[in-house]
N, C-alpha and C positions, 0 to 999 in steps of 0.2 A: 725788254722785259726783265724785271728784277725777281730773282728767285727768293729773296728775303721777305718779300711782302706776303702776308697772310690775310685772308679774308677775315675781318674782325667779327666777333660775336656781338650781335646787337640785340637790344631788349624791346625794340618797338619797330613797327613798320615805317614810322616817320624817320627813325634813325637810319634804317636800311635805305629808304629813298634818298635821304640826304647824302649818304655815302656814295651810292651809285650815280647820283647827279654829278659828282665831282671826280669819279674814278672810271677807268675803262675796264671792262671785263677782260679785254685782251691781256691786261697785266696779271690776271689771276686765272687764266684759262686752264693752266696745268693743275689747279686745285679743284676743278669741277669734275663731276661724275656724269657719265652718260646715262640717260634714263629713257625708258620706253613707256608711252602712255597712249591711250586712245581717248578721243573726244567724241561727244555725241552732239552734233549740231542742232538736233531737235530737243535737247535737254531743256534749254531755255531760249525764249525769244524775247526780243526787246520791242516794246511798243511805245510810240510817242503819244503821251497824253498831256493835254494842257492842264496845269494845276494852278489855282489861284496863288499868287505870291505869298499872301499871309498864311495860307494853309501849308504851303511848302516850308515856310519858316518854322511852323509848329511841328511839322513832321520831322524836320532836321533836328529840332531841339529834343524831341522825345527820343529819336534814334540815338542821338549823342548821349542822353541820359542813360539809355539802356546799353550803350556800348556796341551798337550794331549799325550797319549801313542803312541809310534812308531807304534804299531799294528793298532791303530785307524787311524793314518795318512795314512798308507799303504792301509787300506780299503777305505778311502776317495779318495785317488788318483786312485785306481783301479776302483771305481765306476764312477768317473769323466771321466776317459779315456775310459772306456767301453761305457759310454753314448755318448761321442764324436765319437767313432768308429762306433756306430750303427745308428747315425743320418746323 
């Protein structure tokens, strides 16, 4: 382990991913902080839903344009349409 290495500051998740794809956390362990957190396994559930390939491409394009995950866009659309359907 080298004490001279510092975890670099990165400007995007892509850069972070590329860095950790080629580096070991073991080399930087001394620079990490211990944290405590709780998770709620009921907070979100994943469901497998078949989506038409063309529709999926459109969802991915819109999500990319909005700068959000496709999953987030689907949740947003579902919430909006359910609200419209119940009013």
